[in-house]
N, C-alpha and C positions, 0 to 999 in steps of 0.2 A: 504493500499500500504506500501511497505517496506520503501519508502522515509519518511513516517510519523514517523517510528521508528527512523531512522537515523536523521531526522529533530529534534526530541526531544533532541537528544544529541548535534547536531551541531548548532541548531538554524536555523533561516530562511536564505536562500540564501547560495551560495557556500563559502567555507572557503578560505580566501586569503592566509592562511599559509599552509594548507594541500594540496590544489590544487589536490584533488583526482579526478581522471577521472575514471568513472565507465561505461565502454562501455557495451552496451546491445548486446547480441548475436542475430543476425538476423537468426532465425531458418528457414530452407527451409521446411515448413510444408507440401507442396505438395509432395516433394521428399520423405519425411518420410512416408507419407500416402501410396505412391506407394510401398515402401519397406515393409511396414507392410502388405499390401495386398499380395504381393509376398510371404512373410514369412509364411503366413497362409495357404499356399497350401501344403497338405500332412503332416502337423505337428500341433503342438499346435496353436490354434487361438490367434492372437495378439488382445488384448482387446482394446476397444475404450475408456476406462475410462481415466480419467485425473490422470494417475499415477504420483507420486510425482516427479520422476526424468526423465520423458519423455523428450527426446531431449537434456539432459544435459551431457550425457557421450558418449564418442566414443571409439572404440577399438583402443588401442595404437599401434597395429601391422598393421592393414589394413585401419584404419581411417574410418571404417563404423560406423554408429550409433548403439548404444546399445538399441534395441527396446524392450519395455515391453510386457510381456505376462504372463497370469495367469495359473498356474498349481497346482492342488490339494490345492487350497486355498492360495497359495503363489504367489507373484509377482516376476518374474525373468526378467532380462534385457539380451538380447541375441544378440551377434554379428551375423550379417546376412551373413558373409562369410563362406560358407560350408567347405572351406579348411583352415580356420583360427584356430590356436591353442586356441584363446580366444573363449570360448563357452558362459557360462551364469554366472551371479552373481545375488544373491538375493537382493531384494530391502532393506531388513532390514540390510543386510551386508553393502550395500552402505551407508545407514543412519548412521550406527555405525562408519564407517570410517570417515564420515564427522564430526561427534561428536569428534572423537579422533583428527582429524586434527585441528579443532577449539580449542580444549583443548591445543594442542601443540603450537598454535599461541598466546594463552592468556599469559599475563604477570602477575607474582605475584606482591604483594604490594611492596616488596623490589626493584624489578626491575623497577616498575613504578616510585618510588622515585628517583632512579638513572637516569632514562630517563628524568624526569622533570628537574633534576639538570643539566644534560648535555645540554638540550635545552636552559635552562635559561642562562647557560654560553655562549652559542652561541648568544643569544639575546643581551647580553651586548656588543657584538662586532658589532652589526648592528646599525640602526638608533638610535640616542639618542635625549633627549630633547634639547641639545645644537644645534644639527643640525637643528632641527625644528625651534628653536628660530632664528638661524642665517638666514634661508631662509625667515622667516616672516619679519625680520628686513630689509632684501634686498628688499622685495616686498613693504613694507611701504615706504622705501626711494625712490624707483622708482615711486610710486604713487604720493609722495609729489613733486618729481622733475617735473612730468608732470603737476601737478597743478600750480607750480611756472611758468612753461613755458607758460601756458594759461594766467596767470596774466600779464606776460610780453607782450604777444601778445595784450591783451586788452589795456595795457598802451602805446602801440606803440613803445616799445623798442626792440621788436623782430618781424621780418618780417614773413609773413604767410608761405613762402616756408621753412624757417628754422624751424618754429614751426611744420609744417606737417612732416618734415623729423624726428625731434626729437620724435614727437608723435608716428610715425610708429616704430622707433627703440625701444622706451620704451615699447610699447604694445607688441612687439615681445619678449622682455626680460621678461616682466611680465607673458606672457603665458608660457614661458619656466620655470620660477621660480615656478609658481603655479603648473605646471605639475610635477616638481621635488618634490614639497612639498606633492602633492597628492600621489606620488609614495612611499613615506616613509611609512614603515609598522607601524601599530598601535600596540605598544608593549603590551598594556593591552588586546587588542582584540586577539592577538596571544596567550597570556598566557591563556585566557579563552578557546580558541579552543584546546590548548594543554591539559588542564585538561579534557575537554569533550572527546577528542580522547583517552586519557589514560583510562577513564572510559569504553569506548567502548572495548578497548583491554583487559580489565580485565574481561569483561562479555560477550565474544563472544558466549559461549555455552548457557548462560542464555538467551541471545537475540534469538538465533536460536530456542531454546525450546519453546519460547513464540510466535513464528510466526505461522500463518495459512499456509496450504500447498502452496498456490500461492505465499505468501510472502517468504516462504522458498526457493522456486525456484528462485525467484529474488535475494534473499540473496546469494545463492550459485553461481549464475551467476556473481555477483558483487564481490565475495570474491575469487573465484578460476578461474584463467584465462585458465588453462588447466585441464580437468577432463577426465581421461582415465582409461580403464581397459586393462591390459596387461596380458594375460594368466589368472592367478588367483590373480594378484596383482592390487590393486586400487591405482592410482596415482593422487594426487591433488597438483596443483601448485598455490600458492596464488599470487594475484596481488601485485604490488610494494608497494601499500599503506599499506599492512600488512607486507611486508618483510622489509621495511625500519626501523621500530623500532627494529626488531630483529637484523638487520645488525648493527645499532648503538650500541646496547647493546653488541654484540659480539666483536666489535672493542674496546669498552670501557673497557672490562674485559680482553683484552690482545690477542684477536685473530685477527692478522693483515689482514687475508684474508677475514674474514666476509663472508664465503662461503654461497651462496644462492642455495639451491637445493629443488626440489619438495619434497612434503611430501608423502612418499610411505608407504602403509599399506598392509600387507598380508591378503588375504581373510581367514577367519576362518570358 
């Protein structure tokens, strides 16, 4: 599974820093099957093989699925709209465009260093050890206050009603302080996730090339939110988790707009 590859980079469990949401696309398999059957009448038969990009690309003009078919030993993906300007695109062309898009998203070592420095500068402005110590001191003081109240109750110098009211208020305060302490980010954990995430960004093409077909499909689904063929142009739009680092780098080097646009490649 693809999650095993990403898990090797990120470790077990979701990252509290990245908060990457990778939605899985619920493909309407029955609808595609009907469309494939219709497309097979009077033309090239749509194959039933598990082609690499089945269900992953849609026509950017009519929003119909690009359905796979085999002709003369090659796999093509065809728009099912008879009146649509988008016709076919070869599977190997789609694959090469994905490689190029991933290469475009990869960051070189120099940019990786800049990005880490930028993130570390931001970390210095977040939770510090002083904040953590301050909260812990307040928790300890509240716990000691509650213990003293219990001693006073036993000694008979504090009535039960007053003790219960103090106990209730102190426990509410303790719950709030502990929640605030738990919510503080772990700086070292964040730095660890940053390094692993940067390694992923530096090796996107290498990771893609190492995956099996089913894993490649999952990788593509979780990397590009929009995958379209418009006429003879292939358009791939990355998810935010891949665009954010590019945006941060573009702003840091003087581009105030940090424009985010789909990655478009011309079919060759």
